[in-house]
OpenMM code with the backbone's topology and positions (N, CA, C; nanometers):
from openmm import Vec3, app, unit

residues = "MET LYS ASN TYR ALA VAL PHE ILE GLY SER PHE ILE VAL LEU LEU PHE ALA PHE GLN ILE VAL SER GLY LEU PHE LEU THR LEU THR TYR VAL PRO GLU THR SER GLN HIS LEU SER SER SER THR VAL SER ILE PHE SER PHE SER TYR PRO PHE LEU SER ALA THR ILE ALA ALA THR VAL ALA PHE ILE ILE SER LYS LYS VAL CYS LYS VAL LYS LYS SER THR TYR LYS".split()
positions = [
    Vec3(-3.2730, 10.1443, -7.7748),
    Vec3(-3.2316, 10.0582, -7.6235),
    Vec3(-3.1896, 9.9411, -7.6564),
    Vec3(-3.2589, 9.8618, -7.6924),
    Vec3(-3.2746, 9.7111, -7.7147),
    Vec3(-3.1508, 9.6755, -7.7973),
    Vec3(-3.1121, 9.7486, -7.9001),
    Vec3(-3.0090, 9.7459, -8.0151),
    Vec3(-2.8532, 9.7332, -7.8831),
    Vec3(-2.8748, 9.8363, -7.7577),
    Vec3(-2.7508, 9.8802, -7.7683),
    Vec3(-2.7500, 9.7066, -7.5810),
    Vec3(-2.8552, 9.7332, -7.5363),
    Vec3(-2.8840, 9.5982, -7.4689),
    Vec3(-2.7719, 9.4757, -7.5348),
    Vec3(-2.8544, 9.4223, -7.6064),
    Vec3(-2.7934, 9.3010, -7.7076),
    Vec3(-2.6512, 9.3379, -7.7168),
    Vec3(-2.5998, 9.4701, -7.7795),
    Vec3(-2.4598, 9.4680, -7.8151),
    Vec3(-2.3891, 9.4664, -7.6987),
    Vec3(-2.3848, 9.5060, -7.5594),
    Vec3(-2.3347, 9.5272, -7.4176),
    Vec3(-2.3121, 9.4233, -7.3644),
    Vec3(-2.4286, 9.3343, -7.3973),
    Vec3(-2.4674, 9.1733, -7.3538),
    Vec3(-2.3889, 9.0868, -7.4213),
    Vec3(-2.3848, 9.0835, -7.5346),
    Vec3(-2.2826, 8.9821, -7.6258),
    Vec3(-2.1185, 9.0368, -7.6325),
    Vec3(-2.1239, 9.1959, -7.6236),
    Vec3(-2.0034, 9.1805, -7.6031),
    Vec3(-1.8827, 9.1287, -7.4794),
    Vec3(-2.0054, 9.1627, -7.3349),
    Vec3(-1.9634, 9.1167, -7.2404),
    Vec3(-1.9151, 8.9549, -7.2389),
    Vec3(-1.9879, 8.8840, -7.2739),
    Vec3(-1.9754, 8.7180, -7.2713),
    Vec3(-1.8683, 8.7055, -7.3428),
    Vec3(-1.8537, 8.7569, -7.4905),
    Vec3(-1.7663, 8.7463, -7.5744),
    Vec3(-1.6358, 8.7705, -7.5232),
    Vec3(-1.6025, 8.8827, -7.4758),
    Vec3(-1.4565, 8.9279, -7.3995),
    Vec3(-1.4505, 8.8019, -7.3179),
    Vec3(-1.5040, 8.7728, -7.2199),
    Vec3(-1.5065, 8.7222, -7.1097),
    Vec3(-1.4328, 8.5662, -7.1336),
    Vec3(-1.5300, 8.5526, -7.2848),
    Vec3(-1.4841, 8.3881, -7.3269),
    Vec3(-1.3554, 8.4123, -7.3930),
    Vec3(-1.3640, 8.5205, -7.4672),
    Vec3(-1.2237, 8.5144, -7.5312),
    Vec3(-1.0754, 8.5229, -7.4322),
    Vec3(-1.0998, 8.6032, -7.2889),
    Vec3(-0.9808, 8.6073, -7.2219),
    Vec3(-0.9596, 8.4648, -7.1477),
    Vec3(-1.0538, 8.3860, -7.1282),
    Vec3(-1.0453, 8.2804, -7.0572),
    Vec3(-0.9825, 8.2023, -7.1537),
    Vec3(-1.0064, 8.1802, -7.3042),
    Vec3(-0.9655, 8.0798, -7.4249),
    Vec3(-0.8320, 8.1563, -7.4340),
    Vec3(-0.7623, 8.2424, -7.4065),
    Vec3(-0.6243, 8.2966, -7.4173),
    Vec3(-0.5488, 8.2849, -7.2819),
    Vec3(-0.6238, 8.2844, -7.2097),
    Vec3(-0.5285, 8.2386, -7.0605),
    Vec3(-0.5456, 8.1342, -7.0310),
    Vec3(-0.5822, 8.0519, -7.0946),
    Vec3(-0.5507, 7.9057, -7.1054),
    Vec3(-0.4798, 7.8675, -7.1880),
    Vec3(-0.4758, 7.9404, -7.3347),
    Vec3(-0.3688, 7.8996, -7.4604),
    Vec3(-0.2491, 7.9174, -7.3986),
    Vec3(-0.2681, 8.0755, -7.3426),
    Vec3(-0.1061, 8.1325, -7.2861),
    Vec3(-0.0443, 8.0364, -7.1567),
    Vec3(-0.1126, 7.9994, -7.0636),
    Vec3(-0.0757, 7.9072, -6.9715),
    Vec3(-0.0507, 7.7586, -7.0104),
    Vec3(-0.1279, 7.7085, -7.0855),
    Vec3(-0.0348, 7.5533, -7.1343),
    Vec3(0.1054, 7.5784, -7.2593),
    Vec3(0.0853, 7.7027, -7.2982),
    Vec3(0.1938, 7.6906, -7.3851),
    Vec3(0.3523, 7.7265, -7.3058),
    Vec3(0.3623, 7.8055, -7.1786),
    Vec3(0.4344, 7.8703, -7.1444),
    Vec3(0.5440, 7.7789, -7.1180),
    Vec3(0.6756, 7.7757, -7.1377),
    Vec3(0.7742, 7.7510, -7.0470),
    Vec3(0.8738, 7.8463, -6.9999),
    Vec3(0.9226, 7.7860, -6.9211),
    Vec3(0.9820, 7.9201, -6.8583),
    Vec3(1.1629, 7.8870, -6.8763),
    Vec3(1.2480, 7.9880, -6.9007),
    Vec3(1.3791, 7.9574, -6.9518),
    Vec3(1.4690, 7.9977, -6.8111),
    Vec3(1.5202, 7.8594, -6.7528),
    Vec3(1.5515, 7.9690, -6.6064),
    Vec3(1.7262, 7.9917, -6.6535),
    Vec3(1.8016, 7.9643, -6.7550),
    Vec3(1.9145, 7.9798, -6.8032),
    Vec3(1.9041, 8.1555, -6.8285),
    Vec3(1.8299, 8.1758, -6.9165),
    Vec3(1.8433, 8.2825, -6.9410),
    Vec3(1.7849, 8.4076, -6.8293),
    Vec3(1.7083, 8.3746, -6.7659),
    Vec3(1.6400, 8.4603, -6.6102),
    Vec3(1.7577, 8.5570, -6.5825),
    Vec3(1.8694, 8.4710, -6.5340),
    Vec3(1.9518, 8.4976, -6.4340),
    Vec3(2.0828, 8.6004, -6.4992),
    Vec3(2.1202, 8.5518, -6.6359),
    Vec3(2.2177, 8.6248, -6.7041),
    Vec3(2.1673, 8.7709, -6.7493),
    Vec3(2.0505, 8.7628, -6.8186),
    Vec3(2.0149, 8.9091, -6.8883),
    Vec3(1.8589, 8.9250, -6.8721),
    Vec3(1.8190, 9.0849, -6.8452),
    Vec3(1.7092, 9.1040, -6.8461),
    Vec3(1.6809, 9.2449, -6.9795),
    Vec3(1.6124, 9.1844, -7.0575),
    Vec3(1.5295, 9.2703, -7.1161),
    Vec3(1.3872, 9.3347, -7.1372),
    Vec3(1.3146, 9.4414, -7.1790),
    Vec3(1.1967, 9.4824, -7.1821),
    Vec3(1.1964, 9.5389, -7.3079),
    Vec3(1.0657, 9.4389, -7.3355),
    Vec3(1.0188, 9.4813, -7.4884),
    Vec3(0.9494, 9.6026, -7.4792),
    Vec3(0.9506, 9.7088, -7.5455),
    Vec3(0.8795, 9.8365, -7.5633),
    Vec3(0.7445, 9.8002, -7.6797),
    Vec3(0.8129, 9.7594, -7.7501),
    Vec3(0.6627, 9.7171, -7.8835),
    Vec3(0.6121, 9.5619, -7.8374),
    Vec3(0.5559, 9.5600, -7.7298),
    Vec3(0.4729, 9.4419, -7.7331),
    Vec3(0.3532, 9.4615, -7.7517),
    Vec3(0.2626, 9.3307, -7.7851),
    Vec3(0.1297, 9.3303, -7.9042),
    Vec3(0.0426, 9.3197, -7.7501),
    Vec3(-0.0385, 9.3975, -7.7370),
    Vec3(-0.1551, 9.4125, -7.6706),
    Vec3(-0.2692, 9.3067, -7.6948),
    Vec3(-0.2459, 9.1565, -7.6112),
    Vec3(-0.3864, 9.0547, -7.5827),
    Vec3(-0.4671, 9.0734, -7.5819),
    Vec3(-0.4951, 9.1939, -7.4751),
    Vec3(-0.6288, 9.2351, -7.3986),
    Vec3(-0.6969, 9.2777, -7.5347),
    Vec3(-0.6255, 9.4084, -7.6376),
    Vec3(-0.6801, 9.4878, -7.7111),
    Vec3(-0.7080, 9.3969, -7.8372),
    Vec3(-0.6562, 9.2737, -7.8847),
    Vec3(-0.6942, 9.2144, -7.9513),
    Vec3(-0.8254, 9.1280, -7.9338),
    Vec3(-0.8346, 9.0647, -7.8124),
    Vec3(-0.9698, 9.0172, -7.7550),
    Vec3(-1.0632, 9.1079, -7.8046),
    Vec3(-1.0450, 9.2526, -7.7039),
    Vec3(-1.1723, 9.3253, -7.7262),
    Vec3(-1.2538, 9.3677, -7.8898),
    Vec3(-1.1100, 9.4112, -7.9652),
    Vec3(-1.1579, 9.4018, -8.0798),
    Vec3(-1.2675, 9.3070, -8.1617),
    Vec3(-1.2013, 9.1938, -8.1568),
    Vec3(-1.2524, 9.0787, -8.1594),
    Vec3(-1.3940, 9.0519, -8.1387),
    Vec3(-1.4219, 9.0573, -7.9968),
    Vec3(-1.5222, 9.0424, -7.8916),
    Vec3(-1.6368, 9.1470, -7.9549),
    Vec3(-1.5596, 9.2746, -7.9788),
    Vec3(-1.6638, 9.4084, -8.0061),
    Vec3(-1.7197, 9.3920, -8.1522),
    Vec3(-1.6428, 9.2899, -8.2431),
    Vec3(-1.6771, 9.3000, -8.4115),
    Vec3(-1.7993, 9.1854, -8.4074),
    Vec3(-1.7210, 9.0529, -8.3428),
    Vec3(-1.8164, 8.9618, -8.3419),
    Vec3(-1.9826, 8.9698, -8.2580),
    Vec3(-1.9570, 9.0771, -8.1539),
    Vec3(-2.0916, 9.1146, -8.1256),
    Vec3(-2.2052, 9.2485, -8.1532),
    Vec3(-2.0818, 9.3268, -8.2676),
    Vec3(-2.1867, 9.4202, -8.3334),
    Vec3(-2.2442, 9.2861, -8.4546),
    Vec3(-2.1891, 9.2220, -8.5018),
    Vec3(-2.2497, 9.1413, -8.5864),
    Vec3(-2.3995, 9.0464, -8.5277),
    Vec3(-2.3375, 9.0196, -8.4258),
    Vec3(-2.5009, 8.9269, -8.3168),
    Vec3(-2.5879, 9.0351, -8.3011),
    Vec3(-2.5479, 9.1402, -8.2560),
    Vec3(-2.6499, 9.2196, -8.2485),
    Vec3(-2.7365, 9.2974, -8.3296),
    Vec3(-2.6760, 9.2763, -8.4426),
    Vec3(-2.7371, 9.3424, -8.5840),
    Vec3(-2.8202, 9.2166, -8.6362),
    Vec3(-2.7868, 9.1033, -8.6296),
    Vec3(-2.8846, 8.9794, -8.6776),
    Vec3(-2.9918, 8.9721, -8.5712),
    Vec3(-2.9590, 8.9481, -8.4767),
    Vec3(-3.0603, 8.9657, -8.3664),
    Vec3(-3.1877, 9.0636, -8.3652),
    Vec3(-3.1374, 9.1711, -8.3996),
    Vec3(-3.2245, 9.2857, -8.4368),
    Vec3(-3.2902, 9.2621, -8.5619),
    Vec3(-3.2249, 9.2486, -8.6576),
    Vec3(-3.2612, 9.2255, -8.7927),
    Vec3(-3.3770, 9.0921, -8.7717),
    Vec3(-3.3501, 9.0359, -8.7242),
    Vec3(-3.4938, 8.8996, -8.6969),
    Vec3(-3.5810, 8.9431, -8.6342),
    Vec3(-3.5731, 9.0143, -8.4992),
    Vec3(-3.6803, 9.0357, -8.4615),
    Vec3(-3.7544, 9.1467, -8.5324),
    Vec3(-3.7111, 9.2370, -8.5962),
    Vec3(-3.8292, 9.3567, -8.6424),
    Vec3(-3.8619, 9.3018, -8.7850),
    Vec3(-3.8347, 9.1855, -8.8439),
    Vec3(-3.8646, 9.0362, -8.9512),
    Vec3(-3.9956, 8.9892, -8.8785),
    Vec3(-3.9818, 8.9597, -8.7717),
    Vec3(-4.0277, 8.9056, -8.7072),
    Vec3(-4.2096, 8.9712, -8.6571),
    Vec3(-4.1528, 9.0728, -8.6164),
    Vec3(-4.3242, 9.1884, -8.5797),
    Vec3(-4.3596, 9.2479, -8.7157),
    Vec3(-4.2936, 9.2389, -8.8075),
    Vec3(-4.3769, 9.2926, -8.9415),
    Vec3(-4.5050, 9.2204, -8.9885),
] * unit.nanometer
topology = app.Topology()
chain = topology.addChain("A")
for resn in residues:
    res = topology.addResidue(resn, chain)
    for name in ("N", "CA", "C"):
        topology.addAtom(name, app.Element.getBySymbol(name[0]), res)
């Protein structure tokens, strides 16, 4: 049960951090184009999902952290 708690805790923290960092990056690099806004509108069907990418990265890092934390705890109890 501790393995699950460590994984979920680190996953939530990392996902929150990735969302904040990606939001700041996208906000800082956004440049509105007003000339194209009025002339045409296009819809991208195959857009990439940044929340999925950040969730995948957060889950991978959380899994690695939980394995290392549990491995260290097991070796200290021996």
